[in-house]
PAMARLO-191245 format. One record per residue: residue in one letter; x, z, y of N, C-alpha, C in turn. Coordinates in nm, 2 decimals, padded with zeros to 4 digits, always signed. Atoms other than C-alpha are relative to their C-alpha. Layout:
! residues N
PT type   n_px   n_pz   n_py  ca_px  ca_pz  ca_py   c_px   c_pz   c_py
PT    A      X      Z      Y      X      Z      Y      X      Z      Y
...
END
This chain:
! residues 265
PT type   n_px   n_pz   n_py  ca_px  ca_pz  ca_py   c_px   c_pz   c_py
PT    M +00.06 +00.02 +00.14 +00.59 +01.74 +00.08 +00.02 -00.15 -00.04
PT    S -00.03 +00.15 +00.01 +00.60 +01.35 +00.11 -00.01 -00.05 -00.15
PT    I +00.00 +00.06 +00.13 +00.71 +01.21 -00.23 -00.08 +00.08 -00.10
PT    A +00.08 -00.08 +00.09 +00.55 +01.50 -00.41 -00.15 -00.02 +00.02
PT    R +00.14 +00.03 -00.03 +00.22 +01.42 -00.24 -00.05 -00.12 -00.08
PT    I +00.03 +00.12 +00.08 +00.23 +01.08 -00.41 -00.01 +00.03 -00.15
PT    S +00.01 -00.03 +00.15 +00.31 +01.20 -00.76 -00.11 +00.10 -00.03
PT    D +00.11 -00.10 +00.03 +00.06 +01.49 -00.73 -00.13 -00.08 +00.00
PT    T +00.12 +00.08 -00.01 -00.21 +01.24 -00.64 -00.02 -00.08 -00.13
PT    F +00.01 +00.08 +00.13 -00.14 +01.01 -00.94 -00.03 +00.10 -00.12
PT    A +00.02 -00.09 +00.10 -00.12 +01.32 -01.16 -00.15 +00.05 -00.01
PT    K +00.14 -00.05 -00.01 -00.46 +01.45 -01.04 -00.10 -00.11 -00.05
PT    C +00.09 +00.11 +00.05 -00.63 +01.11 -01.11 +00.02 -00.02 -00.15
PT    T -00.02 +00.01 +00.14 -00.47 +01.09 -01.45 -00.07 +00.11 -00.08
PT    A +00.07 -00.12 +00.06 -00.60 +01.44 -01.53 -00.15 -00.03 -00.01
PT    K +00.15 +00.04 +00.01 -00.95 +01.30 -01.45 -00.03 -00.12 -00.08
PT    Q +00.01 +00.13 +00.09 -00.88 +01.00 -01.68 -00.05 -00.11 +00.09
PT    Q +00.03 +00.11 -00.08 -00.91 +00.76 -01.39 +00.12 -00.05 +00.07
PT    S -00.11 +00.06 -00.07 -00.69 +00.52 -01.21 -00.01 +00.04 +00.15
PT    T -00.01 -00.04 -00.14 -00.57 +00.59 -00.85 -00.04 -00.12 +00.08
PT    F +00.04 +00.11 -00.09 -00.74 +00.38 -00.58 +00.08 +00.01 +00.13
PT    V -00.08 +00.02 -00.12 -00.51 +00.26 -00.30 -00.06 -00.10 +00.09
PT    A +00.07 +00.09 -00.10 -00.67 +00.12 +00.01 +00.10 -00.04 +00.11
PT    Y -00.09 +00.05 -00.10 -00.48 -00.10 +00.25 -00.08 -00.04 +00.13
PT    M +00.06 +00.04 -00.13 -00.57 -00.16 +00.62 +00.11 -00.03 +00.10
PT    M -00.10 +00.04 -00.10 -00.39 -00.31 +00.92 -00.02 +00.09 +00.13
PT    A +00.00 -00.08 -00.12 -00.30 -00.07 +01.21 -00.03 -00.09 +00.12
PT    G +00.03 +00.08 -00.12 -00.45 -00.19 +01.54 -00.09 -00.11 -00.01
PT    D +00.10 +00.11 +00.02 -00.70 -00.43 +01.39 -00.14 +00.05 +00.01
PT    P -00.03 +00.09 -00.10 -00.90 -00.52 +01.59 +00.06 +00.06 +00.13
PT    D -00.06 -00.07 -00.11 -00.78 -00.25 +01.83 +00.03 +00.14 -00.06
PT    I -00.04 -00.13 +00.05 -00.64 +00.10 +01.80 -00.12 +00.09 -00.03
PT    A +00.11 -00.09 +00.02 -00.97 +00.28 +01.83 -00.08 -00.03 -00.12
PT    A +00.07 +00.04 +00.12 -01.15 +00.09 +01.56 +00.08 +00.03 -00.12
PT    S -00.09 -00.03 +00.11 -00.85 +00.11 +01.33 +00.02 +00.15 -00.03
PT    R +00.00 -00.14 +00.02 -00.83 +00.48 +01.38 -00.12 +00.05 -00.07
PT    E +00.12 -00.04 +00.07 -01.19 +00.52 +01.28 +00.00 -00.03 -00.15
PT    L -00.01 +00.05 +00.14 -01.13 +00.32 +00.96 +00.10 +00.09 -00.07
PT    L -00.10 -00.08 +00.07 -00.81 +00.50 +00.88 -00.04 +00.14 -00.04
PT    L +00.04 -00.14 +00.02 -00.95 +00.85 +00.92 -00.12 +00.00 -00.10
PT    G +00.11 -00.01 +00.09 -01.26 +00.75 +00.71 +00.03 -00.05 -00.14
PT    L -00.02 +00.05 +00.13 -01.09 +00.59 +00.41 +00.00 +00.11 -00.11
PT    P +00.01 -00.10 +00.11 -01.03 +00.91 +00.21 -00.14 +00.05 -00.04
PT    G +00.14 -00.04 +00.02 -01.39 +01.01 +00.25 -00.08 -00.11 -00.08
PT    A +00.07 +00.11 +00.07 -01.49 +00.67 +00.11 +00.06 -00.02 -00.14
PT    G -00.05 +00.01 +00.13 -01.28 +00.72 -00.20 +00.14 -00.04 -00.02
PT    A -00.14 +00.03 +00.01 -00.93 +00.62 -00.12 +00.09 +00.12 -00.04
PT    D -00.09 -00.11 +00.04 -00.68 +00.84 -00.31 +00.13 -00.01 +00.08
PT    I -00.13 +00.03 -00.08 -00.38 +00.68 -00.12 -00.04 -00.11 +00.10
PT    V +00.03 +00.10 -00.10 -00.39 +00.48 +00.20 +00.13 -00.07 +00.04
PT    E -00.11 +00.08 -00.05 -00.15 +00.20 +00.29 -00.04 -00.05 +00.14
PT    L +00.03 +00.04 -00.14 -00.13 +00.14 +00.67 +00.10 -00.12 +00.03
PT    G -00.09 +00.12 -00.03 +00.00 -00.21 +00.76 +00.06 +00.01 +00.14
PT    M -00.07 +00.01 -00.13 +00.25 -00.24 +01.04 +00.00 -00.15 +00.04
PT    P +00.02 +00.14 -00.03 +00.16 -00.56 +01.22 +00.14 -00.07 +00.04
PT    F -00.12 +00.08 -00.02 +00.43 -00.84 +01.23 -00.04 -00.14 +00.02
PT    S +00.04 +00.14 -00.04 +00.42 -01.19 +01.37 +00.02 -00.10 -00.11
PT    D -00.02 +00.10 +00.11 +00.54 -01.36 +01.05 -00.01 +00.06 -00.13
PT    P +00.02 -00.07 +00.13 +00.39 -01.19 +00.75 -00.01 -00.09 -00.12
PT    V -00.01 +00.11 +00.09 +00.51 -01.43 +00.49 -00.07 +00.02 -00.14
PT    A +00.07 -00.03 +00.13 +00.35 -01.26 +00.18 -00.15 +00.00 +00.01
PT    E +00.14 -00.02 -00.02 +00.01 -01.24 +00.33 -00.08 -00.13 +00.00
PT    G +00.09 +00.11 -00.01 -00.29 -01.47 +00.29 -00.06 +00.00 +00.14
PT    P +00.06 +00.02 -00.14 -00.50 -01.58 +00.59 -00.07 +00.13 +00.05
PT    T +00.07 -00.12 -00.05 -00.71 -01.26 +00.60 +00.09 +00.10 +00.06
PT    I -00.09 -00.10 -00.05 -00.42 -01.02 +00.65 +00.09 -00.06 +00.11
PT    Q -00.07 +00.07 -00.11 -00.23 -01.28 +00.87 -00.08 +00.01 +00.13
PT    L +00.09 +00.00 -00.12 -00.53 -01.29 +01.11 -00.01 +00.15 +00.05
PT    A +00.01 -00.14 -00.04 -00.55 -00.91 +01.10 +00.13 +00.04 +00.08
PT    A -00.13 -00.03 -00.07 -00.18 -00.89 +01.21 -00.01 -00.06 +00.14
PT    E +00.01 +00.07 -00.13 -00.25 -01.14 +01.48 -00.09 +00.08 +00.10
PT    R +00.09 -00.08 -00.09 -00.54 -00.94 +01.62 +00.06 +00.13 +00.04
PT    A -00.06 -00.13 -00.04 -00.34 -00.62 +01.61 +00.11 -00.03 +00.11
PT    L -00.11 +00.03 -00.10 -00.05 -00.79 +01.80 -00.06 -00.04 +00.14
PT    I +00.07 +00.03 -00.13 -00.30 -00.93 +02.06 -00.04 +00.12 +00.07
PT    A +00.04 -00.13 -00.05 -00.42 -00.57 +02.10 +00.12 +00.08 +00.04
PT    K -00.13 -00.06 -00.04 -00.05 -00.49 +02.18 +00.03 +00.12 -00.08
PT    T -00.04 -00.11 +00.09 -00.01 -00.26 +01.88 +00.15 +00.00 -00.03
PT    K -00.15 -00.02 +00.01 +00.35 -00.13 +01.87 +00.03 +00.10 -00.12
PT    M -00.04 -00.09 +00.10 +00.54 +00.07 +01.61 -00.04 +00.15 +00.04
PT    A +00.04 -00.13 -00.05 +00.48 +00.38 +01.83 -00.15 +00.03 -00.03
PT    D +00.15 -00.01 +00.02 +00.10 +00.32 +01.79 -00.02 +00.03 -00.15
PT    V +00.02 -00.02 +00.15 +00.13 +00.29 +01.41 +00.04 +00.15 -00.04
PT    L -00.04 -00.13 +00.04 +00.32 +00.62 +01.39 -00.09 +00.11 +00.06
PT    K +00.10 -00.09 -00.05 +00.07 +00.79 +01.62 -00.12 +00.01 -00.09
PT    L +00.11 +00.00 +00.09 -00.21 +00.68 +01.39 +00.03 +00.08 -00.13
PT    A -00.04 -00.08 +00.12 -00.01 +00.82 +01.10 -00.01 +00.15 +00.02
PT    T +00.01 -00.14 -00.04 +00.02 +01.15 +01.28 -00.14 +00.06 +00.00
PT    E +00.14 -00.04 +00.00 -00.35 +01.17 +01.34 -00.06 +00.00 -00.14
PT    F +00.05 +00.00 +00.14 -00.42 +01.08 +00.98 +00.05 +00.13 -00.07
PT    R -00.06 -00.11 +00.07 -00.19 +01.35 +00.85 -00.07 +00.13 +00.05
PT    Q +00.07 -00.12 -00.05 -00.36 +01.61 +01.08 -00.14 +00.02 -00.06
PT    K +00.13 -00.01 +00.05 -00.70 +01.53 +00.94 +00.00 +00.00 -00.16
PT    H +00.00 +00.01 +00.14 -00.60 +01.46 +00.58 +00.14 +00.05 -00.06
PT    P -00.13 -00.05 +00.04 -00.31 +01.69 +00.47 +00.04 -00.03 -00.14
PT    D -00.03 +00.02 +00.14 -00.33 +01.60 +00.10 +00.00 -00.14 -00.04
PT    T +00.01 +00.14 +00.04 -00.38 +01.22 +00.10 +00.13 -00.07 +00.04
PT    P -00.13 +00.07 -00.03 -00.06 +01.02 +00.07 -00.03 -00.12 +00.09
PT    L +00.01 +00.11 -00.10 +00.00 +00.77 +00.35 +00.13 -00.08 -00.02
PT    I -00.11 +00.10 +00.02 +00.22 +00.46 +00.29 +00.00 -00.10 +00.12
PT    L -00.02 +00.11 -00.10 +00.35 +00.23 +00.57 +00.04 -00.12 -00.07
PT    M -00.03 +00.12 +00.06 +00.36 -00.13 +00.46 +00.02 -00.11 +00.10
PT    G -00.03 +00.11 -00.09 +00.52 -00.42 +00.64 +00.13 -00.07 -00.02
PT    Y -00.12 +00.08 +00.01 +00.83 -00.62 +00.71 +00.12 +00.06 +00.07
PT    A -00.12 -00.07 -00.04 +01.19 -00.54 +00.78 +00.03 -00.01 +00.15
PT    N -00.04 +00.03 -00.14 +01.23 -00.69 +01.13 -00.04 +00.11 +00.10
PT    P +00.04 -00.11 -00.10 +01.03 -00.42 +01.33 +00.07 +00.13 -00.03
PT    I -00.06 -00.12 +00.04 +01.19 -00.14 +01.13 +00.15 -00.01 +00.04
PT    H -00.14 +00.02 -00.04 +01.54 -00.28 +01.18 +00.02 +00.00 +00.15
PT    F -00.01 +00.00 -00.15 +01.48 -00.33 +01.55 -00.01 +00.14 +00.05
PT    M +00.01 -00.14 -00.04 +01.38 +00.04 +01.58 +00.13 +00.08 -00.05
PT    G -00.11 -00.07 +00.06 +01.68 +00.14 +01.36 -00.04 +00.08 -00.13
PT    W +00.04 -00.06 +00.13 +01.67 +00.25 +00.99 -00.02 +00.15 +00.01
PT    D +00.00 -00.15 +00.00 +01.75 +00.62 +01.06 -00.11 +00.05 +00.09
PT    K +00.10 -00.05 -00.10 +01.53 +00.65 +01.37 -00.14 -00.02 -00.06
PT    F +00.13 +00.03 +00.07 +01.24 +00.49 +01.18 -00.04 +00.10 -00.10
PT    A +00.03 -00.10 +00.11 +01.27 +00.72 +00.88 -00.03 +00.14 +00.06
PT    E +00.03 -00.13 -00.06 +01.29 +01.03 +01.10 -00.13 +00.01 +00.07
PT    A +00.13 +00.00 -00.06 +00.99 +00.93 +01.30 -00.11 -00.01 -00.10
PT    A +00.11 +00.00 +00.11 +00.79 +00.84 +00.99 -00.02 +00.13 -00.06
PT    A +00.01 -00.13 +00.06 +00.87 +01.17 +00.84 -00.07 +00.10 +00.09
PT    K +00.06 -00.08 -00.09 +00.77 +01.35 +01.15 -00.15 -00.03 +00.01
PT    S +00.14 +00.04 -00.01 +00.44 +01.16 +01.15 -00.08 +00.03 -00.13
PT    G +00.07 -00.04 +00.13 +00.36 +01.27 +00.79 -00.01 -00.11 -00.10
PT    V +00.00 +00.11 +00.09 +00.44 +00.94 +00.62 +00.06 +00.04 -00.14
PT    D -00.05 -00.04 +00.13 +00.50 +00.97 +00.24 +00.08 -00.11 -00.07
PT    G -00.07 +00.11 +00.06 +00.62 +00.62 +00.15 +00.00 -00.12 +00.09
PT    V -00.01 +00.12 -00.08 +00.73 +00.29 +00.28 +00.02 -00.12 -00.09
PT    I -00.01 +00.13 +00.07 +00.69 -00.07 +00.14 +00.05 -00.10 +00.10
PT    V -00.06 +00.11 -00.09 +00.91 -00.34 +00.30 +00.00 -00.13 -00.08
PT    V +00.02 +00.12 +00.09 +00.79 -00.67 +00.16 +00.12 -00.09 -00.01
PT    D -00.11 +00.10 +00.00 +01.09 -00.88 +00.26 +00.14 +00.05 +00.00
PT    L -00.14 -00.06 +00.00 +01.38 -00.64 +00.20 +00.04 +00.01 -00.15
PT    P -00.05 +00.00 +00.14 +01.56 -00.72 -00.13 +00.09 +00.12 -00.02
PT    P -00.09 -00.11 +00.04 +01.75 -00.45 -00.32 +00.14 -00.01 +00.06
PT    E -00.14 +00.02 -00.05 +02.08 -00.60 -00.21 +00.02 +00.04 +00.15
PT    E -00.01 -00.03 -00.14 +02.00 -00.53 +00.15 -00.07 +00.13 +00.04
PT    A +00.08 -00.11 -00.03 +01.80 -00.21 +00.12 +00.07 +00.13 +00.01
PT    E -00.07 -00.13 +00.00 +02.07 +00.06 +00.10 -00.01 +00.08 +00.13
PT    P +00.01 -00.08 -00.12 +02.07 +00.16 +00.47 -00.14 +00.07 +00.02
PT    L +00.13 -00.06 -00.01 +01.69 +00.21 +00.47 -00.03 +00.10 -00.11
PT    S +00.02 -00.09 +00.11 +01.69 +00.36 +00.13 +00.06 +00.14 +00.02
PT    L -00.07 -00.13 -00.03 +01.94 +00.63 +00.23 -00.07 +00.08 +00.10
PT    A +00.07 -00.06 -00.11 +01.75 +00.70 +00.55 -00.13 +00.06 -00.05
PT    L +00.13 -00.05 +00.05 +01.42 +00.74 +00.37 +00.02 +00.12 -00.10
PT    T -00.04 -00.11 +00.10 +01.58 +00.96 +00.09 +00.03 +00.12 +00.08
PT    D -00.03 -00.12 -00.08 +01.72 +01.19 +00.36 -00.12 +00.06 +00.06
PT    N +00.12 -00.05 -00.07 +01.37 +01.23 +00.50 -00.11 +00.02 -00.10
PT    D +00.10 -00.02 +00.11 +01.19 +01.27 +00.16 -00.12 -00.10 +00.01
PT    I +00.10 +00.11 +00.00 +01.01 +00.94 +00.19 +00.03 -00.10 -00.11
PT    A -00.02 +00.09 +00.11 +00.95 +00.72 -00.10 +00.02 -00.15 +00.04
PT    L -00.01 +00.14 -00.02 +01.08 +00.36 -00.10 -00.06 -00.07 -00.12
PT    I +00.08 +00.07 +00.11 +00.82 +00.16 -00.30 +00.03 -00.15 +00.01
PT    R -00.04 +00.15 +00.00 +00.92 -00.19 -00.41 -00.11 -00.08 -00.07
PT    L +00.09 +00.10 +00.07 +00.71 -00.49 -00.51 +00.07 -00.06 -00.12
PT    I -00.04 +00.07 +00.12 +00.75 -00.63 -00.86 -00.08 -00.12 -00.02
PT    A +00.07 +00.13 +00.02 +00.65 -01.00 -00.90 -00.01 -00.03 -00.14
PT    P +00.01 +00.05 +00.14 +00.53 -01.16 -01.22 +00.12 -00.07 -00.05
PT    T -00.12 +00.07 +00.04 +00.85 -01.36 -01.22 +00.13 +00.09 -00.01
PT    T -00.11 -00.09 +00.01 +01.07 -01.05 -01.20 +00.01 +00.06 -00.14
PT    K -00.01 -00.05 +00.14 +01.20 -00.98 -01.55 +00.15 +00.03 -00.03
PT    G -00.14 -00.02 +00.05 +01.51 -00.87 -01.75 +00.08 +00.08 +00.09
PT    A -00.09 -00.07 -00.08 +01.81 -00.76 -01.56 -00.04 +00.02 +00.14
PT    R +00.05 +00.00 -00.14 +01.65 -00.84 -01.22 -00.11 +00.11 +00.01
PT    L +00.10 -00.11 +00.00 +01.36 -00.61 -01.31 +00.06 +00.14 +00.01
PT    E -00.07 -00.12 +00.00 +01.59 -00.33 -01.39 +00.07 +00.03 +00.13
PT    Q -00.06 -00.01 -00.13 +01.78 -00.39 -01.07 -00.10 +00.04 +00.11
PT    V +00.10 -00.03 -00.10 +01.47 -00.38 -00.85 -00.06 +00.14 -00.02
PT    L +00.05 -00.13 +00.03 +01.34 -00.07 -01.02 +00.09 +00.11 +00.03
PT    R -00.10 -00.10 -00.03 +01.66 +00.11 -00.96 -00.02 +00.05 +00.15
PT    G +00.01 -00.05 -00.13 +01.62 +00.34 -00.66 -00.14 +00.01 +00.06
PT    V +00.14 -00.01 -00.04 +01.24 +00.31 -00.64 -00.05 +00.14 -00.02
PT    S +00.06 -00.13 +00.02 +01.04 +00.63 -00.59 -00.14 -00.01 +00.04
PT    G +00.14 +00.00 -00.03 +00.68 +00.72 -00.55 -00.09 -00.07 -00.10
PT    F +00.06 +00.08 +00.10 +00.53 +00.44 -00.75 +00.05 -00.14 +00.00
PT    V -00.04 +00.15 +00.01 +00.59 +00.08 -00.86 -00.12 -00.08 +00.04
PT    Y +00.11 +00.08 -00.04 +00.38 -00.18 -00.69 +00.01 -00.14 -00.07
PT    Y -00.01 +00.13 +00.07 +00.32 -00.47 -00.93 -00.09 -00.10 +00.07
PT    V +00.07 +00.11 -00.06 +00.21 -00.80 -00.77 -00.06 -00.08 -00.11
PT    S +00.06 +00.05 +00.12 -00.05 -00.93 -01.01 -00.01 -00.15 +00.00
PT    I +00.00 +00.14 +00.00 -00.03 -01.29 -00.90 +00.12 -00.06 +00.07
PT    T -00.11 +00.07 -00.07 +00.23 -01.54 -00.79 -00.05 -00.07 +00.13
PT    G +00.05 +00.06 -00.13 +00.17 -01.62 -00.42 -00.03 +00.11 +00.10
PT    I +00.03 -00.08 -00.11 +00.01 -01.46 -00.12 -00.12 +00.10 -00.03
PT    T +00.11 -00.10 +00.02 -00.23 -01.16 -00.09 -00.14 -00.07 +00.01
PT    G +00.14 +00.05 +00.00 -00.60 -01.23 -00.17 -00.01 -00.14 -00.05
PT    A +00.01 +00.15 +00.03 -00.52 -01.58 -00.31 -00.07 -00.03 -00.13
PT    A +00.05 +00.03 +00.13 -00.63 -01.56 -00.67 -00.05 +00.12 -00.07
PT    V +00.05 -00.12 +00.08 -00.78 -01.34 -00.94 +00.10 +00.03 -00.11
PT    P -00.09 -00.04 +00.10 -00.54 -01.15 -01.16 -00.06 +00.00 -00.14
PT    Q +00.04 +00.00 +00.14 -00.56 -01.19 -01.54 +00.03 +00.14 -00.06
PT    S -00.02 -00.14 +00.04 -00.61 -00.84 -01.69 +00.10 +00.01 -00.12
PT    D -00.09 -00.01 +00.12 -00.42 -00.92 -02.02 +00.14 -00.02 +00.05
PT    Q -00.13 +00.02 -00.05 -00.12 -01.05 -01.83 +00.05 +00.12 +00.08
PT    V -00.03 -00.13 -00.07 -00.13 -00.74 -01.60 +00.04 +00.11 -00.10
PT    A -00.02 -00.11 +00.10 -00.15 -00.51 -01.90 +00.14 -00.02 -00.06
PT    E -00.13 +00.03 +00.06 +00.16 -00.68 -02.06 +00.11 +00.04 +00.10
PT    A -00.10 -00.03 -00.10 +00.35 -00.65 -01.73 +00.02 +00.15 +00.02
PT    V -00.01 -00.14 -00.02 +00.27 -00.29 -01.68 +00.07 +00.07 -00.12
PT    R -00.07 -00.06 +00.12 +00.39 -00.21 -02.04 +00.15 -00.03 +00.02
PT    S -00.14 +00.03 -00.02 +00.72 -00.39 -01.96 +00.06 +00.09 +00.10
PT    I -00.06 -00.09 -00.11 +00.77 -00.18 -01.64 +00.01 +00.14 -00.05
PT    R -00.01 -00.14 +00.05 +00.69 +00.14 -01.82 +00.11 +00.02 -00.10
PT    K -00.12 -00.01 +00.09 +00.97 +00.07 -02.07 +00.12 +00.04 +00.08
PT    I -00.12 -00.02 -00.08 +01.21 +00.10 -01.78 -00.02 +00.11 +00.10
PT    S +00.02 -00.10 -00.10 +01.05 +00.33 -01.53 -00.11 +00.10 -00.04
PT    N +00.10 -00.10 +00.02 +00.86 +00.66 -01.56 -00.10 +00.01 +00.11
PT    L +00.09 -00.01 -00.11 +00.69 +00.61 -01.23 -00.14 -00.07 -00.03
PT    P +00.13 +00.06 +00.01 +00.32 +00.53 -01.20 +00.01 -00.15 +00.05
PT    V +00.00 +00.15 -00.04 +00.24 +00.15 -01.17 -00.13 -00.03 +00.06
PT    A +00.12 +00.05 -00.06 -00.01 +00.03 -00.92 +00.00 -00.15 +00.01
PT    V +00.01 +00.14 +00.00 -00.14 -00.32 -00.92 -00.08 -00.05 +00.12
PT    G +00.07 +00.05 -00.12 -00.24 -00.52 -00.61 +00.02 -00.15 +00.01
PT    F +00.01 +00.15 -00.03 -00.28 -00.88 -00.47 -00.11 -00.06 -00.08
PT    G +00.11 +00.07 +00.08 -00.60 -01.05 -00.57 -00.11 +00.08 -00.05
PT    V +00.11 -00.08 +00.05 -00.82 -00.75 -00.64 -00.10 +00.01 +00.11
PT    R +00.10 +00.00 -00.11 -01.14 -00.81 -00.44 -00.13 +00.04 -00.05
PT    T +00.13 -00.04 +00.05 -01.43 -00.73 -00.67 +00.00 +00.12 -00.08
PT    P +00.01 -00.11 +00.09 -01.56 -00.43 -00.86 +00.04 -00.03 -00.14
PT    Q -00.04 +00.04 +00.13 -01.52 -00.62 -01.18 +00.15 -00.01 -00.02
PT    T -00.14 +00.01 +00.01 -01.16 -00.70 -01.12 +00.07 +00.14 +00.01
PT    A -00.05 -00.14 -00.01 -01.09 -00.34 -01.01 -00.01 +00.07 -00.12
PT    R +00.02 -00.07 +00.13 -01.24 -00.21 -01.33 +00.09 -00.04 -00.10
PT    E -00.09 +00.06 +00.11 -01.04 -00.44 -01.55 +00.15 +00.05 +00.03
PT    I -00.14 -00.04 -00.03 -00.71 -00.36 -01.37 +00.02 +00.15 -00.02
PT    A -00.01 -00.15 +00.01 -00.78 +00.01 -01.37 +00.02 +00.04 -00.15
PT    K -00.02 -00.03 +00.14 -00.78 +00.00 -01.75 +00.14 -00.01 -00.04
PT    A -00.14 +00.03 +00.04 -00.42 -00.12 -01.76 +00.10 +00.08 +00.08
PT    A -00.10 -00.05 -00.09 -00.26 +00.04 -01.46 -00.04 +00.14 +00.05
PT    D +00.02 -00.13 -00.05 -00.21 +00.38 -01.30 -00.07 +00.00 +00.13
PT    G +00.06 +00.01 -00.13 -00.34 +00.25 -00.97 -00.04 -00.14 +00.03
PT    V +00.06 +00.13 -00.04 -00.54 -00.03 -00.81 +00.01 -00.01 +00.15
PT    V -00.02 +00.02 -00.15 -00.45 -00.16 -00.46 -00.09 -00.11 +00.05
PT    V +00.09 +00.10 -00.06 -00.71 -00.34 -00.25 +00.03 -00.01 +00.15
PT    G -00.02 +00.02 -00.14 -00.64 -00.49 +00.09 -00.08 -00.10 +00.06
PT    S +00.07 +00.12 -00.06 -00.79 -00.83 +00.17 -00.15 +00.03 +00.01
PT    A +00.14 -00.03 +00.00 -01.14 -00.72 +00.08 -00.04 +00.09 +00.11
PT    I +00.03 -00.10 -00.10 -01.13 -00.42 +00.31 +00.02 -00.06 +00.14
PT    V -00.03 +00.06 -00.12 -00.96 -00.61 +00.59 -00.10 -00.11 +00.04
PT    A +00.10 +00.10 -00.02 -01.21 -00.90 +00.56 -00.13 +00.06 +00.05
PT    A +00.12 -00.07 -00.04 -01.51 -00.66 +00.58 +00.01 +00.06 +00.14
PT    M -00.02 -00.05 -00.14 -01.36 -00.50 +00.89 -00.01 -00.11 +00.10
PT    A +00.00 +00.12 -00.10 -01.31 -00.84 +01.06 -00.14 -00.05 +00.02
PT    E +00.13 +00.06 +00.00 -01.66 -00.96 +00.97 -00.11 +00.09 +00.06
PT    D +00.11 -00.09 -00.03 -01.88 -00.65 +01.01 +00.04 +00.14 +00.05
PT    G -00.04 -00.12 -00.06 -01.67 -00.36 +01.14 +00.03 +00.12 -00.10
PT    V -00.05 -00.12 +00.08 -01.58 -00.01 +01.02 -00.09 +00.04 -00.11
PT    K +00.10 -00.04 +00.10 -01.90 +00.08 +00.84 +00.01 -00.09 -00.13
PT    A +00.00 +00.10 +00.11 -01.88 -00.24 +00.63 +00.13 +00.02 -00.08
PT    A -00.13 -00.02 +00.07 -01.51 -00.18 +00.55 +00.00 +00.13 -00.08
PT    L +00.01 -00.13 +00.08 -01.58 +00.18 +00.44 -00.09 -00.02 -00.12
PT    A +00.09 +00.02 +00.11 -01.87 +00.06 +00.23 +00.06 -00.08 -00.12
PT    I -00.07 +00.08 +00.10 -01.66 -00.20 +00.04 +00.11 +00.09 -00.07
PT    T -00.10 -00.09 +00.05 -01.39 +00.07 +00.00 -00.07 +00.09 -00.10
PT    A +00.07 -00.09 +00.09 -01.64 +00.31 -00.16 -00.04 -00.07 -00.13
PT    T +00.04 +00.08 +00.12 -01.77 +00.03 -00.40 +00.12 -00.02 -00.09
PT    L -00.12 +00.03 +00.08 -01.42 -00.06 -00.51 +00.07 +00.13 -00.05
PT    A -00.05 -00.13 +00.04 -01.31 +00.30 -00.53 -00.08 +00.05 -00.13
PT    D +00.08 -00.04 +00.11 -01.60 +00.38 -00.76 +00.03 -00.08 -00.13
PT    A -00.03 +00.09 +00.11 -01.52 +00.08 -00.98 +00.14 +00.04 -00.06
PT    T -00.14 -00.04 +00.05 -01.15 +00.19 -01.00 -00.01 +00.13 -00.08
PT    H +00.01 -00.13 +00.06 -01.25 +00.54 -01.09 -00.10 +00.00 -00.12
PT    G +00.09 +00.01 +00.12 -01.49 +00.42 -01.36 -00.14 +00.06 +00.02
PT    K +00.13 -00.06 -00.03 -01.80 +00.54 -01.19 -00.12 -00.10 +00.00
PT    V +00.10 +00.10 +00.01 -01.98 +00.21 -01.19 +00.04 -00.11 -00.10
END
């Protein structure tokens, strides 16, 4: 089902006149058992789509919160095989909730583009985001994912415009991930008017849903972004709650931000 599972989820949320809530967490943080509990609990807390981070030693786009999460996961010896096992367990429990793997090119390339795509498909993964893989270098992975019915989701920065925007959007599937701020995750608060303008620009070129992330940490921000975008992505707030107070706290903030995104509060 894969790519269809993503489009169906956005369509269902649109039919309810609400934005889609996308929750990010880091696999293996602080260990496999705790991250499994959080992962399996996210849909029940209101996550329409789940992004599962693949830990990497040099996560250049991440702020301190997610960098530390990656460090904890690596200290716990989390490997790609563990990430894929978590994905398999998630798919067994949640057959209808899209699961996206998000991370960096190095671990995927080390495994092999084709082998990774085949293993991800077998684990029930619907989409992949590779933060540091530009379109010029993405063809081998893109072809491998397409062959396995997995979406390649790309990040669009505020500075990506004109011909470059068209180039980046070419070959994207699933949804478009708009980065609402210039810089690292969790670093600033996005401006809703600027986000709305950017979403309109993307929609002129692409028919795919547009989800907005980076900097969305409060219910107020989630509500504002939800008015302009098809989806709202939250990561740092969930990861921080997990680090400070554990699974229950992470699920509680997920529920609060999901309700705000869905217009319930």
